[in-house]
C-alpha positions in Angstrom: 6.6 -6.0 -7.1 8.7 -2.6 -6.8 7.6 -0.5 -4.3 8.1 2.3 -6.1 5.1 1.6 -8.2 1.9 3.9 -8.3 -1.0 1.5 -6.9 -2.9 2.1 -9.6 0.1 0.3 -11.8 -0.5 -2.5 -9.0 -3.6 -3.3 -9.3 -3.0 -4.5 -12.6 0.3 -6.3 -12.3 0.0 -7.6 -8.8 -0.9 -11.1 -8.2 -0.1 -12.2 -12.0 1.1 -16.0 -13.0 4.7 -16.2 -13.6 5.7 -15.1 -17.2 7.0 -17.5 -18.7 6.5 -19.0 -22.4 3.2 -19.9 -23.0 1.9 -19.5 -19.4 -1.3 -17.3 -19.3 -2.0 -13.6 -18.5 -4.4 -14.3 -16.1 -5.0 -16.2 -13.3 -7.4 -18.9 -13.5 -10.1 -20.9 -11.1 -9.3 -24.0 -10.1 -12.9 -25.9 -9.7 -11.8 -28.7 -7.1 -12.5 -29.5 -3.8 -9.3 -31.6 -3.2 -5.5 -31.8 -4.2 -3.6 -34.6 -4.8 -1.7 -35.2 -1.7 1.9 -34.4 -1.1 1.7 -31.1 -1.4 0.9 -28.0 1.2 -2.8 -27.2 -0.4 -4.6 -30.9 0.4 -8.4 -29.8 -0.1 -10.6 -27.0 -0.8 -11.0 -25.3 2.1 -7.4 -24.3 2.7 -6.3 -22.6 -0.8 -7.3 -21.7 -4.1 -5.1 -20.3 -6.9 -7.7 -18.1 -7.7 -7.5 -16.8 -4.1 -4.4 -16.3 -3.8 -4.0 -14.0 -6.6 -6.5 -12.1 -5.5 -4.7 -11.8 -1.8 -1.4 -11.4 -3.5 -3.0 -8.2 -5.0 -5.0 -6.5 -1.9 -1.8 -7.8 -0.2 1.0 -5.1 -2.1 -2.0 -2.6 -2.6 -2.6 -2.3 1.3 1.4 -2.9 2.7 0.6 -6.8 4.1 -0.2 -10.6 3.6 -4.4 -11.1 2.4 -7.0 -13.2 3.3 -10.2 -13.7 1.7 -13.9 -14.3 3.1 -16.9 -15.8 2.2 -18.4 -12.3 2.5 -17.4 -8.8 4.3 -19.3 -10.1 7.2 -17.5 -13.5 7.3 -14.3 -11.4 7.4 -15.5 -8.9 10.4 -16.8 -12.5 12.4 -13.5 -14.1 12.2 -11.6 -10.5 13.4 -14.5 -10.2 16.0 -13.2 -14.2 17.2 -9.7 -12.6 18.2 -11.5 -10.7 21.4 -11.0 -12.7 24.1 -13.6 -14.1 26.1 -15.0 -10.9 28.6 -12.7 -8.3 26.5 -14.0 -5.1 25.5 -14.2 -3.3 22.1 -14.3 0.0 21.4 -16.6 1.1 18.2 -17.6 3.8 16.1 -21.3 5.2 17.1 -21.8 5.4 13.3 -20.4 2.1 11.0 -22.0 -0.3 8.8 -25.0 -1.1 10.7 -24.1 -5.0 10.2 -21.0 -4.5 12.2 -22.5 -2.9 15.2 -25.5 -5.4 15.0 -22.6 -8.0 15.5 -20.8 -6.5 18.2 -24.3 -5.8 19.6 -25.5 -9.5 19.6 -22.0 -10.8 20.7 -22.5 -8.2 24.1 -26.1 -9.7 24.4 -24.5 -12.9 24.8 -22.1 -12.1 27.5 -18.6 -12.7 25.0 -17.3 -9.1 25.1 -18.7 -5.4 25.8 -18.8 -2.7 23.4 -18.4 1.0 24.3 -19.5 3.4 21.1 -17.5 6.7 20.5 -17.6 9.6 18.1 -14.7 7.8 16.4 -14.1 11.3 14.9 -13.2 12.7 18.5 -9.4 11.8 18.8 -9.7 12.5 22.8 -12.8 10.7 23.3 -11.2 7.6 21.4 -8.1 7.9 23.3 -9.8 7.6 26.2 -12.2 4.4 25.7 -9.6 3.1 24.7 -7.5 2.3 27.5 -8.0 -1.7 28.5 -9.7 -2.1 25.4 -8.8 -5.6 23.6 -9.7 -4.2 20.4 -10.1 -0.7 18.6 -12.5 -0.9 15.5 -12.5 1.8 13.1 -14.2 3.4 10.0 -13.3 6.1 7.7 -15.0 7.5 6.7 -18.0 6.3 8.8 -21.3 4.7 6.9 -23.3 6.3 6.5 -22.7 9.6 8.5 -19.3 10.4 6.5 -16.9 11.0 9.5 -13.0 11.1 9.1 -11.0 9.5 12.0 -7.6 10.7 12.7 -6.4 7.4 11.8 -2.5 7.9 12.8 -3.4 9.1 16.2 -6.2 7.1 17.2 -4.0 4.0 15.8 -1.5 5.2 17.9 -3.7 5.4 21.1 -5.4 1.3 20.7 -1.6 0.2 20.2 -0.3 1.6 23.1 -3.3 0.3 25.2 -2.5 -2.5 23.9 -5.4 -2.9 21.9 -5.5 -4.2 18.4 -6.6 -1.8 15.6 -9.1 -2.9 12.7 -9.5 -0.4 10.2 -12.6 -1.1 7.6 -11.1 0.6 4.7 -13.9 -0.6 1.9 -15.4 3.2 1.1 -11.8 4.7 0.9 -10.6 1.5 -0.4 -6.6 0.7 -0.8 -6.1 3.6 -3.9 -7.3 6.2 -1.5 -6.1 5.1 2.5 -3.5 2.4 3.3 -4.2 2.2 7.1 -1.4 -0.2 7.9 1.1 2.3 7.1 -1.0 5.0 9.5 -0.4 2.8 12.2 -3.3 -0.3 12.0 -3.1 -3.8 12.5 -5.9 -5.0 10.7 -7.3 -3.4 7.7 -10.9 -5.1 5.9 -12.8 -5.0 3.6 -16.2 -5.6 1.8 -14.6 -6.7 -0.9 -18.3 -7.1 -2.8 -18.2 -3.1 -3.4 -15.2 -1.1 -4.6 -13.0 -3.8 -5.0 -15.2 -7.0 -7.3 -16.8 -3.6 -8.1 -19.8 -4.7 -10.2 -22.5 -6.0 -8.0 -22.2 -9.8 -9.0 -20.0 -10.6 -5.8 -20.5 -11.3 -2.0 -16.8 -11.7 -0.8 -14.9 -10.3 2.0 -11.2 -9.7 2.4 -8.7 -9.2 5.6 -4.8 -7.5 5.2 -2.1 -7.4 8.0 1.6 -7.2 8.1 1.5 -9.1 11.3 2.5 -12.8 11.1 0.9 -14.0 14.1 -2.4 -12.3 13.0 -2.5 -13.4 10.1 -2.1 -17.0 11.1 -4.8 -16.6 13.4 -7.5 -15.4 11.2 -6.6 -17.8 8.5 -7.0 -20.6 11.2 -10.3 -18.8 11.9 -11.1 -19.7 8.0 -10.1 -22.8 8.1 -12.0 -23.8 11.4 -15.4 -22.0 10.5 -15.2 -22.8 7.2 -16.2 -19.0 5.5 -14.2 -19.0 2.8 -15.1 -17.9 -1.1 -15.7 -19.9 -4.3 -13.2 -19.9 -6.8 -15.1 -18.1 -9.5 -16.1 -15.5 -6.8 -12.4 -14.9 -6.0 -11.7 -14.7 -9.4 -14.6 -12.2 -10.7 -13.2 -10.0 -7.8 -9.5 -10.1 -8.9 -11.2 -9.2 -12.9 -13.2 -6.1 -11.0 -10.1 -4.8 -9.1 -7.8 -4.9 -12.1 -9.8 -1.8 -13.5 -10.2 0.0 -9.5 -8.2 2.8 -10.0 -10.1 3.6 -13.7 -13.3 3.3 -11.7 -12.8 5.0 -9.0 -11.0 7.9 -10.9 -14.8 8.8 -12.7 -16.9 7.9 -9.9 -15.0 9.8 -7.3 -15.1 12.3 -9.7 -18.7 12.4 -10.2 -19.3 12.4 -6.6 -17.2 16.1 -6.0 -19.6 17.1 -8.8 -22.6 16.5 -6.9 -21.8 17.2 -3.7 -21.2 20.8 -4.7 -24.8 21.0 -6.9 -26.7 19.1 -3.6 -24.8 22.1 -1.7 -26.6 24.6 -3.6 -29.6 22.9 -3.7 -32.7 24.6 -1.8 -34.3 21.6 -0.7 -31.3 20.3 1.2 -30.3 20.9 4.3 -27.0 19.4 4.8 -24.2 17.3 2.7 -21.7 15.3 4.0 -18.7 14.3 2.3 -14.7 14.8 3.1 -14.3 16.2 -0.6 -15.9 19.6 0.3 -14.0 22.3 1.7 -15.7 23.2 4.9 -16.8 19.3 6.1 -15.5 18.8 9.4 -14.0 15.8 8.3 -11.9 17.6 5.0 -8.6 19.0 6.4 -7.8 15.2 8.1 -9.2 13.3 5.0 -6.9 15.3 3.3 -4.0 14.5 5.5 -4.2 11.2 5.2 -6.3 10.3 2.2 -5.3 10.7 -1.3 -8.9 11.2 -2.3 -12.4 11.8 -1.0 -14.1 8.9 -2.2 -17.3 8.0 -4.0 -20.0 8.2 -1.0 -21.3 11.5 0.0 -24.8 11.5 2.0 -27.0 14.5 2.4 -30.1 15.4 4.1 -33.7 16.9 3.6 -34.0 19.3 6.6 -36.3 16.6 8.8 -38.2 15.3 6.3 -38.1 11.5 6.0 -41.4 11.4 4.2 -39.7 13.6 1.6 -36.1 11.8 1.4 -38.2 8.4 1.0 -40.3 9.4 -2.1 -36.6 10.8 -3.5 -35.2 7.7 -3.6 -38.5 5.6 -4.6 -38.7 8.9 -7.9 -35.4 8.5 -9.6 -34.8 6.3 -13.0 -31.0 6.3 -13.2 -30.3 5.9 -9.6 -30.7 2.2 -8.2 -32.7 2.2 -5.5 -30.5 -0.1 -3.4 -28.6 -0.8 -0.4 -25.3 -1.5 -1.4 -22.3 0.4 -3.2 -18.7 0.5 -5.4 -20.8 -0.8 -8.3 -20.3 0.7 -11.7 -24.0 1.6 -11.4 -24.9 4.6 -9.1 -27.5 3.8 -6.0 -29.0 5.6 -3.2 -30.9 4.8 0.0 -32.3 6.1 3.0 -30.2 4.3 5.6 -32.5 4.4 8.2 -35.3 2.1 6.4 -33.3 -0.3 7.8 -34.1 -1.0 11.4 -30.9 -1.8 12.8 -29.5 1.1 11.5 -28.4 3.5 14.7 -30.7 6.0 15.8 -28.3 8.8 15.5 -27.9 8.4 12.0 -30.9 11.2 10.7 -34.4 9.7 9.5 -33.9 12.1 6.4 -30.3 11.2 5.5 -30.1 9.8 1.9 -26.6 8.0 1.1 -25.5 8.0 -2.6 -23.2 5.6 -4.0 -21.9 7.3 -7.0 -21.4 5.0 -10.2 -19.0 5.9 -13.5 -22.1 7.5 -15.3 -22.2 10.8 -17.1 -22.5 12.8 -14.1 -25.0 15.5 -16.1 -27.2 13.0 -16.3 -27.0 11.6 -13.1 -27.6 15.3 -11.9 -30.8 15.4 -13.7 -32.4 12.2 -12.2 -31.5 13.7 -8.8 -32.4 17.0 -9.1 -36.1 16.0 -10.8 -36.4 13.1 -8.0 -35.8 16.1 -5.3 -38.8 17.8 -6.8 -41.5 15.0 -5.4 -39.8 16.0 -2.4 -41.4 19.6 -2.0 
C-alpha cells in the first residue's frame, strides 16, 4: 500500500484479498490442520490465511513484518528466548506484571539476569543498558503511565548491542510506531486494543529485521504458541475499527482525566495528556495522541479505592483493557503487582460509552471512598 496513506486508512484496507472478480472483500479463516503437499505451508502450525492477513496489516501499521501468537505472553516468551543463557535484560521497574514475573522466573532459574530501572529516567536507562543483551521498554507504562524517551534510549540500547523491544499495547500503532523511533522489535497484547472487543486472547510481534523475524518465527513454530484461525480472524475484524474506537475512547479518557483532577477525593491523576503530567512533553513529541488508559490515586486509601471499584454500575471491575466497554481495577489487588505501585491506584481502561454517563457512574462510586 502507498506509504502516504494515513494509518486510519491502512487499518481498514491492509491485509485484504486481491481485488479480482468474485473475490471476497474479507479474508476468511481456514479451518484445516494440514495442507496438500507441494507448497510452502505443509502443516497448520506453520501458517494460516487469517494469520497472514492480520500479520500483514500489523506489519504495515508498524513498519515491519508481523507474527501473531496465541497470547501476548506467548509473544513475550518468544522474544525473551532470544536472550542468550546468562544474558542480561534491562526492564522497567513498572510494566505489565506478567512480563516482569516471567523475567523474574527466568532470573530465579539462573537463565538470565534482570536489572529494573525507571524507564522514564533516560540517564539511568543509558547507564544500565551497557553490556545488556536486551532492553525491554513499555511506554506508557502499565499502570504508572510513565513515558520513556524512545528515540534516546533506543539509540543507547542499540549502541550497547542490546536488542530493543517496545511493548506498544497501550499506545497502539495508530499513536506510536516504535520501529521508526529506533526499536528493533514491537510487541502487542492483541487481546487489548487490536482485537478490541474483549473476546480474543492473542499476541503479536513486529520487526523490520529479517534475522529477528526468522528467529522469532522459529520459536513460534517450535514451541507451538500459535493463534487459532478464528481468533486471528476476529482480531482482524476488530482491528478494522481501531481508529474509530480509539478516537472515542481517547476523547473520553481526556475528559475523565480533567474531571478527576478537579475531584476533592483524588490526590493524583496519571495521564500524559494532562499538560502538567511528567510525561506530557515527551508523549507530545513521539506520539500522535495520549491514549485511552489513565490511573488515579486516592491519597493512600486502599480500602476506599477497592470500594470505588466495587461500586460502579457501568464500569466493569475487571483486569483487561482496550475493549469497547470501560473497565477499572485497583492494580495492587494482584499479588504479583510490583510494590512500588501505590495501594490506592486505580487504573481506568476507558471505552466508547458516552462520557457523561461514565463520569456520573465514576462520581457516584467515588462517594463510597469518603
